[in-house]
N, C-alpha and C positions, 0 to 999 in steps of 0.2 A: 883703845881701839882693838877690835877683834879682826884678825888676819886670818882668811880662810884659803884653803887649797881644795878646789873642787875638781872632780873628774866627771866628764860626760862621755857617754858612748853613743855612737851612730851606728845603726844596723843596715839601713837601706841606702847608703850614700857612698859614692866613690870618694876618694880623698879630694880630688879637685872639686867636685860638687859641694862637698862639706866646706871646703875653703870659701867658695863663693857665697854659700849660705851664711857662714860665721861672719864674713866681711859685711853682708847686708844686715844681718840680725844685730851685730854689736857695733857697727859703724866704724870698723877698723880696716886697715890695709895690711893684710898678712904678707911677710916676706918669705919667699921660697929659699930653702936651704937643703943641703944634702949631707948626710952623715951616716955611716954604717951603724953607728951606735943608736941612732934614732930610727933605723930601719929603711934608710934611703932618703927619698924626698920627704920633706916635712915643712911645716910652715910656723912662723913665730910672729909674735906682735909684742912690743914692749921690751924692757930691759930686765935682767935678772935681779937687779936690786930694787925692783918695784913691781907693780902689778904687771904680769905678762902671761901670754897664752901660747900653748904649743898644740898643734894639730898634726897628728901623725897616724900612721897605720898601726894596728895592734899585732905586730909581728916582729919578733926579735931576729934580726938578720943573721945572727950567729947559729941559732938552733932551730929556726923556723917555728918556734913555740909562741903563743901569745905573750906579749910584754906584760899584760895585765892577766895574770892566771885566773883570777876570780871571775873575769868577764870575757871569756873566749868567744861569746856570741856577738861581740861588738867589734867589727873590723876597723873602725875609725875611733880614735880617741881625741878628746879635747880637754887639755888641762888648762884650768883657770887658776893661776898661781899668785899667791901674795896679794889677794884682793880684800878690800874693805867693803865691796859692793856685792858680795856673794848673793844675798836675797834678791836684789834688784836684777842681777844677771840671771839668776834662775827663773825669775818671773818672765824675762824676755824670751829665754830659751824654751820654756815650757808652753809658749803660745802655739808652737808647731810641735809635731811629734818626731822631728828628725833626730833629736838628741835626747837622752835619758840621763838624769843625774844618777851617777853610779856610787860616788863617794864624796863625802863632805868632811873635811878635817879643820878643826879650828885651833889655832895657837895664840 
């Protein structure tokens, strides 16, 4: 089995609008959480020991720099972690232009 870790970036979405879009697009219900480590309010779905998603802003709350230094033009980040469905998720996400695949890592 191939396990992938994908990062998507959103340019023209607020975090709340991105949450609604992800929930509709992927058929999940994201849970709101808050952590200074994650930049304040962020959203999660799933468990850390299996496929899980993290939706957050691309700002490090400690130094106000982008969390993802290579992608400063994307204010919203969607991490799809530990998935075996990377290609099918990408196909769904690509149908609209709200998110762009920024990184794909396979382990």
